[in-house]
C-alpha positions in Angstrom: -21.9 -11.3 -21.6 -18.6 -9.9 -20.3 -17.3 -10.2 -16.8 -15.1 -7.4 -15.5 -12.8 -8.4 -12.8 -12.0 -5.9 -10.0 -8.3 -5.2 -10.3 -6.3 -3.3 -7.7 -4.0 -0.7 -9.2 -2.2 1.1 -6.3 -1.0 3.9 -8.6 -4.6 4.9 -9.2 -5.3 5.6 -5.5 -4.3 8.7 -3.6 -1.7 8.4 -0.9 -4.2 8.9 1.9 -6.3 6.0 0.7 -3.2 3.8 0.3 -2.3 4.7 3.9 -5.8 3.8 5.1 -5.5 0.4 3.4 -2.1 -0.3 5.0 -3.0 1.0 8.4 -6.3 -0.9 8.6 -5.0 -4.2 7.2 -6.8 -6.2 9.9 -10.1 -4.8 8.6 -9.2 -5.0 5.0 -10.1 -8.1 3.0 -7.1 -8.1 0.7 -4.3 -10.4 0.0 -0.7 -9.9 1.1 0.2 -9.1 -2.5 -2.2 -6.3 -2.7 -1.1 -4.9 0.6 2.5 -5.1 -0.5 1.5 -3.1 -3.7 0.0 -0.4 -1.5 3.2 -0.2 0.6 5.5 -0.1 -2.4 3.4 2.6 -4.0 3.6 4.7 -0.8 7.4 4.3 -0.6 7.8 5.1 -4.3 5.9 8.4 -3.6 7.9 8.9 -0.5 4.8 9.4 1.6 4.1 8.1 5.1 7.6 6.7 5.4 7.9 7.5 9.1 4.6 5.9 9.8 5.4 2.8 7.7 8.7 2.4 9.5 7.0 2.8 12.9 4.5 0.0 12.3 7.3 -2.2 10.8 6.0 -2.2 7.2 9.0 -0.4 5.7 12.0 -2.6 4.7 15.4 -1.2 5.1 16.0 -1.3 1.3 12.9 0.6 0.4 13.8 4.1 1.6 17.2 5.1 0.5 17.7 8.9 1.0 
């Protein structure tokens, strides 16, 4: 019998889904590490930067222009 673990890979999700995860973190049942992965993936894609900044999730080193 094989057991397959559910692994979170932020790069496999669309930006809208990642934003929903970050924006609804109080409702989400995920660790800080997974939340951070979602935030880092959004910043790498340069999506939702203004929104992340507004809610205090965007560090000053993550969004160099």
